[in-house]
Residue, then its C-alpha position, 0 to 999 in steps of 0.5 A: m508523529s515520527l517513529v525512530i528505529s535505530d540503525e542497529v535494529i534495522q541492521q538486525i533484520h536485514l532490511s533497508e529503510n525502504d524495505l522496512q517501509i514497505e513491510i509495514a505497509v503491506m502489514l497495515y494494508q493486509s490487516k485492513k488498517i489502511t487503504l491501498r492509497q495510503a499503503s502505497k504512499f506509506a511505501g514510497t511507491t505508486q498504487l500500481g507498484f504496491q499492487k505488484i508487491l501484493s501480487n508477489r506476496n499473493i495477498p489480495i487486493h481489498f475492494d469494497m462498494q465505495q470503491l466500486q461506486y467510485d471507479v464507476e463514477t470515474l469511468n462514467t466521467l471519462f466515457r461522457e467526455 
């Protein structure tokens, strides 16, 4: 799906295309519509970069049991080697 936003609208809101992408990603992440990975990809940045954006805005990171389990499994794999 493509979304077309006219140059006129972008100029009226005083945001670059990239800044608008970040704003949309933050909004979708904050409303729990997309994951951190999806939001960072949408914003065109790394996950760490997106976490910094969230931190600067005092927006907490969503962390659920599935993510915790994945992280524990990753750590176990790393420390077995």
